C-alpha positions in Angstrom: -88.4 1.7 -16.6 -90.2 2.3 -13.3 -89.6 -0.3 -10.6 -92.7 -2.2 -9.5 -94.0 -1.5 -6.0 -95.2 -4.3 -3.9 -97.6 -3.5 -1.0 -97.9 -5.6 2.2 -100.7 -7.7 0.8 -98.8 -8.6 -2.4 -95.7 -9.4 -0.2 -97.9 -11.5 2.1 -99.4 -13.5 -0.7 -96.0 -14.2 -2.2 -94.6 -15.4 1.1 -97.7 -17.5 1.9 -97.3 -19.3 -1.4 -93.7 -20.1 -0.8 -94.4 -21.1 2.8 -97.0 -23.6 1.6 -99.7 -21.8 3.4 -102.0 -20.8 0.5 -103.0 -24.5 0.1 -101.8 -27.7 1.7 -99.0 -29.1 -0.4 -98.5 -32.7 -1.5 -94.8 -32.9 -1.0 -93.1 -35.2 1.6 -92.3 -33.9 5.1 -88.6 -34.2 4.3 -88.9 -32.2 1.1 -90.9 -29.5 3.0 -88.3 -29.2 5.7 -85.6 -28.8 3.0 -87.7 -26.2 1.0 -88.4 -24.2 4.2 -84.7 -24.3 5.2 -85.7 -25.8 8.4 -88.5 -25.3 11.0 -88.1 -23.5 14.3 -88.2 -26.1 17.0 -87.4 -24.9 20.5 -90.9 -26.1 21.4 -90.7 -29.8 20.4 -94.1 -30.2 18.9 -93.9 -26.9 16.8 -92.5 -28.6 13.7 -95.4 -31.0 13.7 -98.0 -28.2 13.9 -96.1 -26.3 11.2 -96.2 -29.2 8.8 -99.8 -30.1 9.6 -100.8 -26.6 8.4 -98.7 -26.9 5.3 -99.0 -30.5 4.0 -101.9 -32.5 2.7 -102.5 -35.6 4.8 -99.5 -35.0 7.1 -99.1 -37.7 9.8 -96.8 -36.9 12.8 -95.3 -40.4 12.8 -93.6 -39.6 9.5 -91.6 -36.8 11.0 -90.8 -38.9 14.1 -89.5 -41.6 11.8 -87.3 -39.1 10.0 -85.7 -38.1 13.3 -85.1 -41.7 14.3 -83.7 -42.5 10.9 -81.3 -39.5 11.3 -82.6 -37.8 8.1 -83.6 -34.7 10.0 -82.1 -33.4 13.2 -82.7 -30.8 15.9 -79.8 -28.3 16.1 -78.8 -24.7 16.7 -78.5 -22.7 13.5 -80.3 -19.5 12.3 -80.5 -16.8 14.9 -78.8 -19.2 17.3 -82.1 -20.9 17.9 -83.1 -24.6 17.7 -84.3 -25.6 14.3 -85.3 -28.9 12.8 -83.3 -29.3 9.6 -82.4 -32.0 7.1 -79.2 -34.0 7.8 -77.6 -32.4 4.8 -78.5 -28.9 5.9 -77.0 -29.3 9.4 -73.7 -30.2 7.8 -73.9 -27.2 5.4 -75.7 -24.5 7.4 -73.9 -25.0 10.8 -70.5 -23.7 9.6 -72.0 -20.7 8.0 -73.9 -19.7 11.2 -70.8 -20.0 13.4 -70.4 -16.2 13.6 -73.9 -15.9 15.1 -73.1 -18.4 17.8 -69.7 -16.8 18.5 -71.5 -13.5 19.1 -74.1 -15.3 21.3 -71.3 -16.6 23.5 -69.4 -13.3 23.5 -72.4 -11.3 24.8 -73.6 -13.8 27.4 -73.8 -11.8 30.6 -73.0 -14.6 32.9 -70.6 -16.9 31.0 -68.6 -14.5 28.8 -66.8 -12.9 31.7 -65.9 -16.4 33.1 -64.4 -17.4 29.8 -62.3 -14.3 29.3 -58.7 -15.4 28.4 -59.6 -19.2 28.5 -58.1 -21.3 25.8 -61.2 -23.4 24.7 -59.3 -25.7 22.3 -58.6 -28.5 24.9 -62.1 -28.1 26.3 -63.7 -28.6 22.8 -61.4 -31.5 22.0 -62.3 -33.2 25.3 -66.0 -32.6 24.6 -65.7 -34.1 21.2 -64.2 -37.2 22.7 -67.0 -37.4 25.2 -69.7 -37.1 22.6 -67.9 -39.7 20.3 -68.4 -42.2 23.2 -72.2 -41.4 23.6 -74.7 -38.6 23.7 -74.7 -36.6 26.9 -77.3 -34.6 28.9 -76.4 -31.1 30.1 -75.6 -32.3 33.7 -73.5 -35.1 32.4 -71.5 -32.8 30.2 -70.9 -30.3 32.9 -69.9 -33.0 35.4 -67.4 -34.6 33.0 -65.9 -31.3 31.9 -65.7 -30.1 35.5 -63.8 -33.2 36.4 -61.3 -32.7 33.6 -61.0 -28.9 33.9 -61.4 -28.3 37.7 -60.1 -24.7 37.5 -62.7 -23.6 34.9 -66.4 -22.9 35.4 -68.1 -26.1 34.3 -71.4 -24.3 33.3 -69.5 -21.7 31.2 -67.4 -24.2 29.3 -70.4 -26.4 28.7 -72.2 -23.4 27.2 -69.1 -22.7 25.1 -69.4 -26.3 23.7 -73.0 -25.5 22.8 -71.9 -22.5 20.8 -68.7 -23.8 19.3 -69.6 -27.4 18.5 -72.3 -28.6 16.0 -74.4 -30.2 18.7 -77.7 -31.8 17.9 -80.5 -33.0 20.2 -81.0 -36.7 19.8 -84.3 -38.7 20.1 -86.5 -39.3 22.0 -86.3 -35.5 22.3 -88.5 -34.1 19.6 -90.6 -37.2 18.9 -94.4 -36.9 18.6 -96.1 -37.5 21.9 -92.9 -38.1 23.7 -91.0 -36.0 26.3 -87.4 -36.3 27.2 -84.5 -34.4 28.7 -82.3 -32.6 26.2 -79.4 -35.0 25.2 -76.8 -33.9 22.7 -74.0 -35.2 20.6 -72.1 -33.7 17.7 -73.5 -33.8 14.1 -70.4 -35.8 13.0 -70.9 -38.5 15.6 -74.6 -38.8 15.0 -74.5 -38.7 11.2 -71.1 -40.2 10.5 -70.2 -37.4 8.2 -68.1 -34.2 8.4 -69.4 -30.7 8.2 -69.5 -29.3 4.7 -67.4 -26.2 4.4 -68.2 -25.9 0.7 -71.7 -24.6 1.3 -72.1 -21.2 -0.2 -73.8 -18.4 1.6 -75.0 -17.1 -1.7 -76.9 -20.4 -2.3 -78.4 -20.2 1.2 -79.7 -16.6 0.5 -81.2 -17.8 -2.7 -83.0 -20.6 -0.7 -84.2 -18.0 1.7 -85.7 -16.0 -1.1 -87.4 -19.1 -2.5 -89.1 -19.7 0.9 -89.6 -16.2 2.3 -89.2 -13.6 -0.5 -89.5 -11.0 -1.8 -87.2 -9.5 0.9 -85.0 -6.6 1.8 -81.4 -6.8 3.1 -82.8 -6.2 6.6 -85.2 -9.1 6.1 -82.4 -11.6 5.2 -80.4 -10.4 8.2 -83.4 -10.8 10.5 -83.8 -14.4 9.3 -80.2 -15.5 9.9 -78.7 -12.8 12.1 -75.5 -12.8 10.0 -74.0 -9.5 9.0 -72.8 -8.6 5.5 -76.0 -9.5 3.7 -75.9 -6.4 1.6 -72.6 -7.6 0.0 -74.2 -11.1 -0.7 -77.2 -9.6 -2.4 -75.1 -7.3 -4.5 -73.1 -10.3 -5.7 -76.4 -11.9 -6.6 -78.1 -8.9 -8.1 -77.7 -9.9 -11.8 -79.5 -13.2 -10.9 -82.3 -11.5 -9.1 -85.3 -9.3 -9.8 -85.8 -6.1 -7.8 -88.9 -4.3 -6.5 -89.7 -1.6 -4.0 -92.0 -1.7 -1.0 -94.3 1.1 -0.2 -91.6 2.8 1.9 -89.2 2.8 -1.0 -87.0 0.0 0.3 -85.4 -2.3 -2.3 -86.8 -5.8 -2.4 -84.8 -8.7 -3.9 -86.4 -11.8 -5.4 -85.9 -14.8 -7.6 -87.0 -13.9 -11.2 -89.4 -16.8 -11.6 -90.6 -17.2 -8.0 -94.4 -17.1 -7.6 -96.0 -13.8 -6.8 -99.8 -14.4 -6.6 -102.3 -11.6 -7.1 -102.8 -9.7 -3.9 -106.5 -10.7 -3.8 -105.7 -14.4 -4.1 -107.8 -16.2 -1.4 -105.8 -17.2 1.7 -107.4 -19.9 3.9 -107.4 -19.8 7.7 -104.1 -21.3 9.1 -103.1 -22.1 12.6 -99.3 -21.6 13.2 -97.3 -22.9 16.2 -95.8 -20.7 18.9 -92.6 -20.2 16.9 -93.0 -20.3 13.1 -90.5 -18.9 10.8 -93.2 -17.5 8.5 -93.8 -14.8 11.2 -90.2 -14.4 12.4 -88.1 -14.1 9.3 -88.6 -10.4 8.1 -87.5 -7.2 9.7 -90.8 -5.6 8.5 -93.6 -8.0 9.4 -96.5 -5.9 8.0 -97.0 -8.4 5.2 -98.6 -10.6 8.0 -99.1 -8.3 11.0 -101.1 -5.1 10.9 -100.5 -2.4 13.5 -103.9 -3.1 15.0 -103.1 -6.8 15.3 -99.7 -6.1 16.9 -101.4 -3.9 19.5 -104.1 -6.5 20.1 -101.5 -9.2 20.6 -99.6 -7.1 23.1 -102.8 -6.8 25.2 -103.2 -10.6 25.5 -102.1 -11.5 29.0 -102.4 -15.3 28.9 -99.6 -17.5 27.5 -100.2 -18.3 23.9 -99.1 -21.4 21.9 -99.6 -20.1 18.4 -101.0 -17.6 15.9 -104.0 -17.7 13.6 -103.8 -16.3 10.1 -107.2 -15.2 8.6 -107.1 -13.8 5.0 -103.3 -14.0 5.3 -103.0 -11.8 8.3 -102.5 -12.3 12.0 -106.1 -12.2 13.4 -106.0 -14.3 16.6 -103.7 -16.2 19.0 -104.5 -19.6 20.5 -103.6 -21.9 23.3 -104.6 -25.4 24.3 -106.4 -25.9 27.6 -105.1 -29.0 29.5 -107.3 -32.1 29.7 -109.3 -34.3 27.4 -110.9 -33.8 25.0 -108.6 -31.2 23.3 -109.9 -27.7 23.7 -108.4 -24.8 21.8 -109.0 -21.3 23.3 -108.7 -18.7 20.5 -108.4 -15.0 21.4 -108.9 -12.5 18.5 -106.5 -9.6 18.2 -108.6 -7.8 15.6 -112.3 -7.5 15.1 -113.6 -10.6 13.3 -116.6 -10.9 11.1 -119.0 -13.8 11.7 -117.7 -15.5 8.6 -114.1 -15.2 9.7 -114.9 -16.4 13.2 -116.7 -19.5 11.7 -113.7 -20.2 9.5 -111.3 -20.0 12.5 -113.6 -22.3 14.6 -113.8 -24.9 11.7 -110.0 -25.0 11.2 -109.5 -25.1 14.9 -111.6 -28.2 15.2 -109.5 -29.8 12.6 -106.4 -28.9 14.6 -108.0 -30.2 17.8 -108.7 -33.5 16.1 -105.0 -33.7 15.0 -103.8 -32.9 18.5 -106.2 -35.4 19.9 -105.0 -38.3 17.7 -108.3 -38.3 15.8 -110.7 -37.7 18.6 -113.1 -34.8 18.2 -112.1 -31.6 20.1 -113.5 -28.2 20.8 -112.7 -24.5 20.0 -113.7 -21.6 22.3 -113.5 -18.1 21.0 -112.7 -15.5 23.8 -113.0 -11.8 23.7 
């Protein structure tokens, strides 16, 4: 039997459905964070914008409350980047992602040479003790470690702790409408639980497919940056359904996962600066055309997010400083009048969200 071929539009609609971007979903913020296997969060407000575009009636205070209640945390996991994940997921995902963080440390151009031949075990034990006492800022950690290990480079061993220990950023960092210096402690100290070494990489890949599929081996690798994904998908093959993309590459998917018709309407959606929907595939043509990619490269001002129109990257946006909130939208492809009107209407809704309910403005440039 011939293998079904899925074009970029079919792949895009499937992923949009699973990313909760075809319609705003009624689930809770915690359930959404779990389903999406975390939200990229190096920009503190990005998870709030990501959930606003995905959830019906989302209120930012609910996510702040989850951080304060220690039910979600900010930590370094997939691709060695900061994500907001559930408390259960930091305990399960963090051990699996250790090889990625080991590689991050080993290739650091400044710190890796300074750590060559250094036994890090006493450093990490000392850092754990420091964090068990209280959370620490970066300068505080470097000062304490420098005092205890005067012959070692304090900045290098502090960075090693960032890569070797399951550190999380504690509130008020990451709260809505708040700004605070990064202050960290270990997941065990913050949550009162140990890391879960029983979490299966197979199960994590199945969760990736549920949130991002259909996907190639290279797509899964791009999402997590772990090697050996071919072997994982081969183990899972009997539990999966396979397709081909237009280039003939094999796609893996859950048998019963939603795959909407390619012509399913896709509403305008504003995404934050870093959103995993656009970062978790090696081949991004399901969302980004060559023309849009070239148009985005030509944008010289700093952007704070992307705009999807009909399921595809069509513009980038930034927020001008000041009150009322004003969003500046720069198209990266030619827009019809109807598309422009839809982008403006959704932008006004986002401006109202960012302005705590006060009306805002949208300005199309270019």
